[in-house]
C-alpha positions as a Markdown table, in Angstrom:
| # | Residue | x | y | z |
|---|---|---|---|---|
| 1 | Met | -17.5 | -12.7 | -3.8 |
| 2 | Lys | -13.8 | -13.1 | -3.8 |
| 3 | Thr | -12.5 | -16.0 | -1.6 |
| 4 | Leu | -8.9 | -16.4 | -0.4 |
| 5 | Ser | -7.3 | -19.4 | 1.1 |
| 6 | Ser | -4.7 | -17.1 | 2.6 |
| 7 | Leu | -4.2 | -13.4 | 3.1 |
| 8 | Cys | -1.5 | -11.9 | 0.9 |
| 9 | Leu | 0.1 | -8.8 | 2.5 |
| 10 | Ile | 2.0 | -6.5 | 0.1 |
| 11 | Leu | 4.3 | -4.7 | 2.5 |
| 12 | Leu | 5.4 | -1.1 | 2.0 |
| 13 | Ala | 7.8 | -0.2 | 4.8 |
| 14 | Cys | 8.2 | 3.5 | 5.8 |
| 15 | Ala | 11.6 | 4.5 | 6.9 |
| 16 | Ser | 10.6 | 7.1 | 9.5 |
| 17 | Ala | 11.6 | 5.8 | 12.9 |
| 18 | Val | 11.8 | 8.2 | 15.8 |
| 19 | Gln | 15.4 | 7.6 | 16.6 |
| 20 | Ala | 18.5 | 8.2 | 14.5 |
| 21 | Ala | 20.3 | 5.3 | 12.8 |
| 22 | Ser | 23.6 | 5.0 | 11.1 |
| 23 | Lys | 23.5 | 5.7 | 7.4 |
| 24 | Pro | 25.2 | 3.6 | 4.6 |
| 25 | Ala | 27.1 | 5.3 | 1.8 |
| 26 | Pro | 24.8 | 7.2 | -0.5 |
| 27 | Ala | 23.5 | 5.2 | -3.4 |
| 28 | Pro | 23.8 | 6.4 | -7.0 |
| 29 | Ala | 21.2 | 8.8 | -8.1 |
| 30 | Pro | 18.1 | 6.9 | -9.4 |
| 31 | Ser | 17.0 | 7.4 | -13.0 |
| 32 | Cys | 13.5 | 8.3 | -11.7 |
| 33 | Asp | 13.4 | 10.3 | -8.5 |
| 34 | Arg | 10.4 | 10.8 | -6.1 |
| 35 | Glu | 8.7 | 13.3 | -8.3 |
| 36 | Cys | 9.3 | 11.3 | -11.4 |
| 37 | Leu | 7.8 | 8.2 | -9.7 |
| 38 | Arg | 4.8 | 10.3 | -8.4 |
| 39 | Gly | 4.3 | 11.5 | -12.0 |
| 40 | Met | 4.2 | 8.0 | -13.3 |
| 41 | Ile | 1.4 | 7.2 | -10.9 |
| 42 | Thr | -0.5 | 10.3 | -11.8 |
| 43 | Ala | -0.1 | 9.6 | -15.5 |
| 44 | Tyr | -1.3 | 6.0 | -15.0 |
| 45 | Leu | -4.4 | 7.1 | -13.0 |
| 46 | Tyr | -5.4 | 9.6 | -15.6 |
| 47 | Ser | -4.9 | 7.1 | -18.4 |
| 48 | Leu | -7.6 | 5.0 | -16.7 |
| 49 | Val | -10.0 | 8.0 | -16.6 |
| 50 | Lys | -9.3 | 8.8 | -20.3 |
| 51 | His | -9.5 | 5.1 | -21.3 |
| 52 | Asp | -6.3 | 5.6 | -23.2 |
| 53 | Thr | -2.9 | 4.1 | -22.1 |
| 54 | Ser | -1.2 | 4.8 | -25.4 |
| 55 | Lys | 0.8 | 7.8 | -24.1 |
| 56 | Leu | 2.3 | 5.9 | -21.1 |
| 57 | Pro | 6.0 | 5.3 | -21.1 |
| 58 | Leu | 5.7 | 1.5 | -21.2 |
| 59 | Ser | 8.5 | -1.0 | -21.6 |
| 60 | Asp | 8.2 | -3.3 | -24.6 |
| 61 | Lys | 7.8 | -6.2 | -22.2 |
| 62 | Val | 5.6 | -4.6 | -19.6 |
| 63 | Arg | 4.0 | -7.2 | -17.2 |
| 64 | Val | 0.5 | -6.4 | -16.2 |
| 65 | Thr | -1.7 | -8.0 | -13.5 |
| 66 | Glu | -5.3 | -7.2 | -12.5 |
| 67 | Asp | -6.4 | -8.8 | -9.2 |
| 68 | Ala | -3.5 | -11.3 | -9.5 |
| 69 | Val | -4.4 | -12.3 | -13.1 |
| 70 | Glu | -1.8 | -11.6 | -15.7 |
| 71 | Lys | -3.2 | -10.0 | -18.9 |
| 72 | Pro | -2.4 | -7.5 | -21.7 |
| 73 | Leu | -3.0 | -3.9 | -20.6 |
| 74 | Glu | -5.7 | -3.5 | -23.2 |
| 75 | Lys | -7.6 | -6.3 | -21.6 |
| 76 | Val | -7.6 | -4.7 | -18.1 |
| 77 | Gly | -11.2 | -4.0 | -17.1 |
| 78 | Leu | -10.3 | -0.8 | -15.2 |
| 79 | Val | -9.0 | 0.8 | -18.4 |
| 80 | Lys | -12.5 | 0.8 | -19.7 |
| 81 | Thr | -14.6 | 1.4 | -16.6 |
| 82 | Val | -12.9 | 4.1 | -14.5 |
| 83 | Thr | -14.8 | 7.4 | -15.0 |
| 84 | Arg | -13.4 | 9.7 | -12.3 |
| 85 | Leu | -10.7 | 10.2 | -9.6 |
| 86 | Arg | -11.9 | 11.1 | -6.1 |
| 87 | Gly | -9.9 | 13.1 | -3.6 |
| 88 | Tyr | -8.2 | 10.3 | -1.7 |
| 89 | Arg | -4.8 | 9.2 | -2.8 |
| 90 | Gln | -1.9 | 8.0 | -0.7 |
| 91 | Asp | 1.4 | 7.4 | -2.6 |
| 92 | Phe | 4.3 | 5.2 | -1.5 |
| 93 | Leu | 7.6 | 6.0 | -3.4 |
| 94 | Asp | 10.9 | 4.0 | -3.4 |
| 95 | Glu | 13.6 | 5.7 | -5.3 |
| 96 | Arg | 16.3 | 3.0 | -4.7 |
| 97 | Gly | 13.8 | 0.3 | -5.7 |
| 98 | Ser | 12.4 | 2.3 | -8.6 |
| 99 | Met | 8.9 | 1.5 | -7.3 |
| 100 | Ala | 5.8 | 3.6 | -7.1 |
| 101 | Ala | 2.5 | 2.6 | -5.5 |
| 102 | Thr | -0.7 | 4.3 | -4.5 |
| 103 | Ser | -4.0 | 3.6 | -2.7 |
| 104 | Ala | -6.7 | 5.8 | -4.3 |
| 105 | Ile | -10.4 | 6.1 | -4.6 |
| 106 | Val | -11.7 | 6.1 | -8.2 |
| 107 | Glu | -15.2 | 5.8 | -9.6 |
| 108 | Glu | -16.6 | 3.3 | -12.1 |
| 109 | Ser | -19.8 | 4.8 | -13.5 |
| 110 | Gly | -20.4 | 6.8 | -10.3 |
| 111 | Ala | -19.7 | 3.9 | -7.9 |
| 112 | Pro | -16.6 | 4.2 | -5.7 |
| 113 | Thr | -13.8 | 1.7 | -5.9 |
| 114 | Leu | -10.7 | 1.4 | -3.7 |
| 115 | Leu | -7.8 | 0.9 | -6.1 |
| 116 | Val | -4.2 | -0.1 | -5.3 |
| 117 | Val | -1.7 | 0.4 | -8.1 |
| 118 | His | 2.0 | -0.7 | -8.0 |
| 119 | Leu | 4.4 | 0.3 | -10.8 |
| 120 | Lys | 8.0 | -0.7 | -11.4 |
| 121 | Val | 10.1 | 1.8 | -13.4 |
| 122 | Val | 13.4 | 1.1 | -15.1 |
| 123 | Asp | 15.2 | 3.7 | -17.3 |
| 124 | Gln | 12.1 | 5.9 | -17.3 |
| 125 | Lys | 9.9 | 3.1 | -18.6 |
| 126 | Ile | 7.1 | 1.2 | -16.7 |
| 127 | Thr | 8.1 | -2.4 | -16.7 |
| 128 | Glu | 5.4 | -3.8 | -14.3 |
| 129 | Ile | 1.9 | -2.7 | -13.5 |
| 130 | Glu | -0.1 | -4.4 | -10.7 |
| 131 | Met | -3.7 | -3.5 | -9.7 |
| 132 | Val | -6.0 | -4.7 | -7.0 |
| 133 | Ala | -9.5 | -3.2 | -6.9 |
| 134 | Thr | -12.1 | -3.5 | -4.1 |
| 135 | His | -15.7 | -2.6 | -5.1 |
| 136 | Ser | -17.8 | -3.5 | -2.1 |
| 137 | Arg | -17.9 | -5.1 | 1.3 |
| 138 | Ser | -18.5 | -8.5 | -0.4 |
| 139 | Glu | -15.0 | -8.2 | -1.8 |
| 140 | Gly | -13.2 | -6.4 | 1.1 |
| 141 | Leu | -15.2 | -7.3 | 4.2 |
| 142 | Ile | -14.5 | -3.7 | 5.4 |
| 143 | Phe | -15.4 | -1.0 | 2.9 |
| 144 | Asn | -15.9 | 2.4 | 4.5 |
| 145 | Ile | -15.3 | 4.8 | 1.6 |
| 146 | Asp | -16.5 | 7.8 | 3.7 |
| 147 | Gly | -13.5 | 7.3 | 5.9 |
| 148 | Leu | -11.1 | 7.9 | 3.0 |
| 149 | Ser | -11.8 | 11.5 | 2.0 |
| 150 | Ala | -8.2 | 12.7 | 2.2 |
| 151 | Pro | -4.8 | 11.3 | 3.1 |
| 152 | Ser | -3.9 | 11.4 | 6.8 |
| 153 | Glu | -1.5 | 13.9 | 8.2 |
| 154 | Gly | 0.6 | 11.2 | 9.9 |
| 155 | Met | 1.1 | 9.2 | 6.7 |
| 156 | Asn | 2.4 | 12.3 | 5.0 |
| 157 | Tyr | 4.7 | 13.7 | 7.7 |
| 158 | Ala | 8.3 | 14.2 | 6.3 |
| 159 | Pro | 10.8 | 13.2 | 9.0 |
| 160 | Arg | 14.0 | 15.2 | 9.5 |
| 161 | Pro | 17.2 | 13.4 | 8.4 |
| 162 | Glu | 18.2 | 12.7 | 12.0 |
| 163 | Gln | 14.8 | 11.0 | 12.6 |
| 164 | Leu | 15.2 | 8.5 | 9.7 |
| 165 | Ala | 15.9 | 4.9 | 10.3 |
| 166 | Ser | 18.0 | 3.0 | 7.9 |
| 167 | Arg | 16.2 | 1.1 | 5.1 |
| 168 | Glu | 17.2 | -2.2 | 6.7 |
| 169 | Asp | 15.9 | -1.2 | 10.1 |
| 170 | Ala | 12.6 | 0.2 | 8.7 |
| 171 | Leu | 12.0 | -3.1 | 6.8 |
| 172 | Lys | 12.9 | -5.2 | 9.9 |
| 173 | Ala | 10.3 | -3.2 | 11.9 |
| 174 | Ala | 7.6 | -3.5 | 9.3 |
| 175 | Leu | 8.1 | -7.3 | 9.0 |
| 176 | His | 7.0 | -7.7 | 12.6 |
| 177 | Tyr | 3.4 | -7.0 | 11.3 |
| 178 | Pro | 2.9 | -10.2 | 9.2 |
| 179 | Glu | 4.9 | -12.1 | 11.8 |
| 180 | Gly | 2.3 | -11.1 | 14.4 |
| 181 | Leu | -0.6 | -12.1 | 12.1 |
| 182 | Asn | 0.9 | -15.5 | 11.5 |
| 183 | Ala | 1.5 | -16.0 | 15.3 |
| 184 | Ala | -2.3 | -15.2 | 15.7 |
| 185 | Lys | -1.8 | -14.1 | 19.3 |
| 186 | Thr | -0.8 | -10.4 | 19.7 |
| 187 | Phe | 1.8 | -8.1 | 18.2 |
| 188 | Ala | 3.4 | -7.8 | 21.7 |
| 189 | Asp | 4.1 | -11.6 | 21.4 |
| 190 | Val | 6.5 | -10.9 | 18.5 |
| 191 | Asn | 7.9 | -7.7 | 20.0 |
| 192 | Ala | 6.4 | -5.5 | 17.2 |
| 193 | Pro | 7.8 | -2.0 | 17.9 |
| 194 | Phe | 4.5 | 0.0 | 18.1 |
| 195 | Thr | 4.2 | 3.3 | 19.8 |
| 196 | Pro | 1.4 | 3.8 | 22.4 |
| 197 | Asn | -0.6 | 5.9 | 19.9 |
| 198 | Ala | -0.1 | 3.5 | 16.9 |
| 199 | Tyr | -3.3 | 2.8 | 14.9 |
| 200 | Arg | -4.4 | 0.6 | 12.0 |
| 201 | Tyr | -6.7 | 1.8 | 9.2 |
| 202 | Glu | -8.3 | -0.8 | 6.9 |
| 203 | Asn | -10.3 | 0.3 | 3.9 |
| 204 | Gly | -11.4 | 3.5 | 5.6 |
| 205 | Gln | -12.2 | 1.9 | 9.0 |
| 206 | Ile | -10.0 | 2.4 | 12.1 |
| 207 | Met | -9.5 | -1.2 | 13.4 |
| 208 | Ala | -6.9 | -0.6 | 16.1 |
| 209 | Gly | -5.6 | 2.3 | 18.1 |
| 210 | Pro | -6.8 | 4.8 | 20.8 |
| 211 | Asp | -9.8 | 5.9 | 18.7 |
| 212 | Cys | -10.9 | 2.3 | 17.8 |
| 213 | Lys | -14.5 | 1.3 | 18.7 |
| 214 | Phe | -14.7 | -1.8 | 16.5 |
| 215 | Ala | -14.3 | -4.3 | 19.3 |
| 216 | Pro | -13.3 | -4.5 | 23.0 |
| 217 | Gly | -9.5 | -4.3 | 23.3 |
| 218 | Cys | -8.9 | -2.8 | 19.9 |
| 219 | Gln | -7.6 | 0.5 | 21.5 |
| 220 | Asn | -4.1 | -1.0 | 21.9 |
| 221 | Ile | -2.7 | -2.4 | 18.7 |
| 222 | Ser | 0.1 | -4.2 | 20.6 |
| 223 | Thr | -2.2 | -6.3 | 22.8 |
| 224 | Gln | -5.2 | -6.6 | 20.5 |
| 225 | Ser | -6.1 | -10.2 | 19.9 |
| 226 | Leu | -5.2 | -11.6 | 16.5 |
| 227 | Ala | -6.8 | -15.0 | 17.1 |
| 228 | Ile | -9.0 | -14.5 | 14.0 |
| 229 | Phe | -5.9 | -15.5 | 11.9 |
| 230 | Asn | -6.2 | -19.0 | 13.3 |
| 231 | Arg | -9.3 | -19.2 | 11.0 |
| 232 | Leu | -8.1 | -17.0 | 8.1 |
| 233 | Gly | -4.9 | -19.0 | 7.6 |
| 234 | Lys | -1.3 | -18.2 | 6.9 |
| 235 | Val | -0.3 | -14.8 | 5.7 |
| 236 | Thr | 1.9 | -14.6 | 2.6 |
| 237 | Thr | 4.1 | -11.5 | 2.7 |
| 238 | Arg | 5.7 | -9.9 | -0.3 |
| 239 | Val | 7.8 | -6.7 | 0.1 |
| 240 | Val | 7.5 | -4.4 | -2.9 |
| 241 | Gly | 9.2 | -1.3 | -1.6 |
| 242 | Val | 10.5 | 0.9 | 1.2 |
| 243 | Asp | 9.4 | 4.5 | 1.2 |
| 244 | Glu | 12.4 | 6.4 | 2.5 |
């Protein structure tokens, strides 16, 4: 069983607020656009299934970590054990940050694994690969694979330009989440900007929102008690990208 002295939250902010925000001057076109980044994730996932990473566009100094342990790519266990991709895959793509990430379900010898992959891409080359795999409830506490059959409609809604928040505003809103966890009271106590129908999904299980049945009071994410984080400890936050 994996034990953690603190919870590390890798934050992927989504710039899709419901009100318009002023836009900064357009940034230079990235060397790898959204479809290029998506293609990098696709190529990486299939390289795991084929047990062959030799055709990936890797930087000469690519940095690889598996479950927070740095190692050569050929020493990564998943390169040898993944046998199939399942239907669930949710991508997060940041053109300006040259970052691509995905949460996907793969199989290792028939057994389902929840896999998170993060890639950094510079000049069409992968310079960083980060993987975190959850194989069972003993590793993830919550592990409802049946709840991850397909990406959700809400997470794949493409806002109109006038609905988009700025990158800075989207990140500011998202950072209320770890702030609320560290306060260990409620998200309302840190003025997190949740809508009334906001929900939280964890490893295939709805843990907050109107349809939540996990515990009394979980139907409202803003007022749901976060007292458990007094026991779990400080949340360490690392921002890896903003999906605009």
